[in-house]
C-alpha positions in Angstrom: 16.1 13.5 -0.3 16.3 10.4 1.9 13.5 8.0 1.0 12.7 4.9 3.1 10.4 2.1 1.9 8.4 0.4 4.7 6.4 -2.8 4.4 3.9 -3.3 7.3 3.5 -6.9 8.1 1.4 -8.4 10.9 0.7 -12.0 11.6 -2.8 -11.8 13.1 -4.8 -11.1 10.0 -8.5 -12.0 10.6 -9.0 -13.4 7.1 -5.6 -15.0 6.6 -3.5 -15.5 9.8 0.3 -15.7 9.1 -0.2 -14.2 5.6 3.3 -12.6 5.3 4.9 -16.0 5.7 2.7 -17.8 3.2 4.7 -19.9 0.8 5.0 -18.7 -2.8 7.3 -20.9 -5.0 9.4 -21.8 -2.0 9.8 -18.4 -0.4 7.6 -16.5 2.1 5.4 -13.8 0.6 7.2 -11.0 2.5 10.5 -12.1 0.7 8.9 -11.5 -2.7 7.5 -8.0 -1.6 10.8 -7.0 -0.1 12.8 -7.9 -3.2 10.5 -6.1 -5.5 10.8 -3.0 -3.4 14.6 -3.3 -3.2 14.7 -2.9 -7.0 13.5 0.7 -6.7 16.6 2.9 -7.1 15.1 5.9 -5.4 14.7 4.0 -2.1 17.7 4.4 0.2 16.6 1.4 2.3 13.6 -0.9 2.7 12.3 -2.2 6.0 9.7 -4.7 7.1 7.8 -3.3 10.1 6.2 -6.0 12.2 4.9 -6.7 15.7 5.5 -10.5 15.5 8.6 -12.4 16.4 7.9 -15.1 13.9 8.0 -12.6 11.1 11.1 -10.9 12.6 12.9 -14.3 12.8 12.1 -15.2 9.1 13.2 -11.8 7.9 16.6 -12.0 9.8 17.2 -15.5 8.4 16.6 -14.1 4.8 18.8 -11.0 5.3 15.7 -8.7 5.2 15.9 -5.4 7.1 13.2 -5.7 9.8 12.1 -3.4 12.6 9.9 -4.4 15.5 6.9 -2.1 16.3 4.1 -2.0 18.7 1.2 -4.5 18.5 -1.2 -1.7 19.5 -1.4 0.0 16.1 -4.8 0.3 14.6 -3.6 0.8 11.0 -0.6 0.2 8.8 -0.1 3.9 8.6 0.3 4.1 12.3 3.0 1.4 12.1 4.8 3.5 9.5 4.5 6.5 11.9 6.4 4.5 14.5 9.1 3.6 12.0 9.4 7.4 11.1 10.1 8.1 14.8 13.0 5.6 14.8 14.5 6.1 11.3 14.7 9.7 10.1 14.0 10.3 6.4 12.5 13.0 4.1 9.9 10.6 2.6 8.4 7.3 3.6 6.8 4.9 1.1 4.2 2.5 2.4 4.4 -0.8 0.4 1.7 -3.4 1.0 3.0 -6.7 2.3 0.4 -8.8 0.5 1.2 -7.8 -3.1 4.2 -10.0 -4.0 3.9 -9.2 -7.8 4.0 -5.5 -7.4 6.1 -3.9 -10.1 9.0 -1.7 -8.9 7.9 1.0 -11.4 4.5 1.1 -9.7 6.2 1.8 -6.4 8.4 4.5 -8.1 5.3 6.2 -9.3 4.3 7.1 -5.7 7.7 8.9 -5.3 7.9 11.0 -8.4 5.3 13.6 -7.5 7.4 14.8 -4.5 10.2 15.8 -6.9 7.7 18.0 -8.8 5.9 19.5 -5.8 8.1 20.2 -2.8 5.1 21.1 -0.7 3.3 17.8 -1.3 2.6 15.7 1.8 0.8 12.6 0.6 0.6 10.6 -2.6 -1.3 7.5 -3.6 -1.8 5.4 -6.8 -4.8 4.4 -8.8 -5.5 2.1 -11.8 -8.3 1.9 -14.3 -10.8 -0.8 -13.5 -11.0 -3.2 -16.3 -13.2 -5.8 -14.7 -16.8 -4.5 -14.4 -17.3 -6.7 -11.3 -14.7 -4.6 -9.4 -16.9 -1.5 -9.8 -19.5 -3.0 -7.5 -17.1 -5.0 -5.4 -17.1 -3.4 -1.9 -13.5 -4.7 -1.2 -12.2 -2.5 -4.0 -12.0 1.2 -3.0 -12.9 3.5 -5.9 -10.9 6.7 -6.4 -12.5 10.0 -7.3 -10.2 12.9 -8.3 -10.4 16.3 -9.9 -8.8 17.1 -13.3 -5.4 17.4 -11.7 -5.8 14.0 -10.1 -6.0 15.4 -6.6 -8.1 13.1 -4.4 -11.6 14.2 -3.7 -13.1 11.0 -2.3 -12.7 7.3 -2.0 -15.6 4.9 -1.6 -16.4 1.2 -1.6 -19.6 2.0 -3.5 -20.0 2.3 -7.3 -19.3 6.0 -7.6 -19.6 8.5 -9.1 -22.9 7.5 -10.7 -22.9 8.0 -14.5 -26.3 9.7 -14.8 -25.9 11.4 -18.2 -23.6 8.9 -19.9 -21.9 5.6 -19.4 -18.8 6.9 -21.1 -16.9 7.0 -17.8 -13.8 5.2 -16.5 -13.7 4.0 -12.9 -10.4 3.8 -11.0 -9.4 1.6 -8.1 -6.9 2.4 -5.4 -3.5 0.8 -5.6 -2.2 0.7 -2.1 1.2 2.3 -2.4 1.5 5.6 -0.5 4.1 8.3 -0.1 4.2 10.3 3.2 6.2 13.2 4.4 7.1 13.0 8.1 4.7 15.8 8.9 1.8 14.0 7.4 2.6 10.8 9.3 2.7 12.8 12.6 -0.7 14.3 11.8 -2.2 10.9 11.1 -0.9 9.3 14.2 -1.6 12.3 16.5 -5.2 12.5 15.1 -5.7 8.8 15.8 -4.5 9.1 19.3 -6.8 12.0 20.1 -9.9 11.3 18.0 -9.6 7.8 16.6 -10.7 7.5 12.9 -12.1 10.4 11.1 -15.8 10.4 10.3 -16.0 9.1 6.8 -12.8 7.1 7.2 -14.5 5.1 9.9 -17.6 4.5 7.7 -15.7 3.5 4.6 -12.7 2.0 6.5 -10.3 3.6 4.1 -7.3 5.2 5.8 -6.4 7.8 3.2 -9.7 9.5 3.8 -8.3 10.8 7.1 -6.1 13.1 5.1 -8.7 14.2 2.6 -11.3 14.9 5.3 -8.8 17.1 7.1 -7.9 19.2 4.0 -4.7 17.5 2.9 -3.8 17.4 -0.8 -3.5 13.7 -1.8 -1.9 13.5 -5.2 -3.0 10.5 -7.2 -0.9 9.0 -10.0 -2.5 6.7 -12.5 -0.5 3.4 -13.1 -1.1 0.2 -15.0 -1.1 -2.5 -12.3 -1.9 -6.1 -12.7 -0.7 -6.9 -9.2 -2.8 -9.4 -7.2 -3.4 -8.8 -3.5 -3.4 -11.9 -1.4 -6.4 -11.7 0.9 -7.5 -15.4 0.9 -6.2 -18.9 0.3 -7.6 -18.8 -3.2 -5.7 -15.5 -3.9 -2.5 -17.4 -2.7 -3.1 -20.2 -5.2 -3.6 -17.8 -8.0 -0.4 -15.9 -7.2 1.6 -19.1 -7.0 0.4 -20.0 -10.5 1.2 -16.6 -11.9 4.6 -16.5 -10.2 5.4 -19.9 -11.6 4.6 -18.6 -15.1 6.7 -15.5 -14.5 9.7 -17.6 -13.4 9.4 -19.9 -16.4 9.1 -16.9 -18.7 12.3 -15.4 -17.2 14.1 -18.7 -17.6 14.7 -19.0 -13.8 15.0 -22.3 -11.9 
């Protein structure tokens, strides 16, 4: 099975313009993400997919595989879909470009279900919420699954509501996805014809397009302490954590 890792990276982020090129310990953030993904042995290749020449130029200077895509894409998954049209593979793994501390084993977890279920089209990851604030934080999508960890719903609200008991674990989405080519084609074709799906548009969570349309989305629970960089404060925190990691590994 040929497996390609793709890191969508756009420059024009509304909250943090130029985020992929933000400096972390002397290297741009996209370099850190790419190198973490490159450690995943199951990936035959890793590409940064961008619509910006500044990101393309930096990637080329750092020997990072990069592919230019349209600047008209509404979502990162649409950008992956374009990559799938240009680079044939059996499986595409969407790796978020704003998580420079993402562990390679976390990425690997999104791949393994496809070896167990040849008919699977989509996978995603989830991690137990340990900070109670995240349960009510609308920027943290909560994952609801059945007992086989197949996705039922994702929401930014605090759900499900523990009416009978507070003995319940909440899970947050970890944004690493596995897509078969057929699933990507569905996602892109649906978007061109209808735009976002009904609940997808309300919650603004891309994976809901699959769930709303009857796709099985297999969730895998992981332990992830990765920090997504959405703001300048997040960047400061990641720089501090990365410095501690580098010192702990004895690197210069």
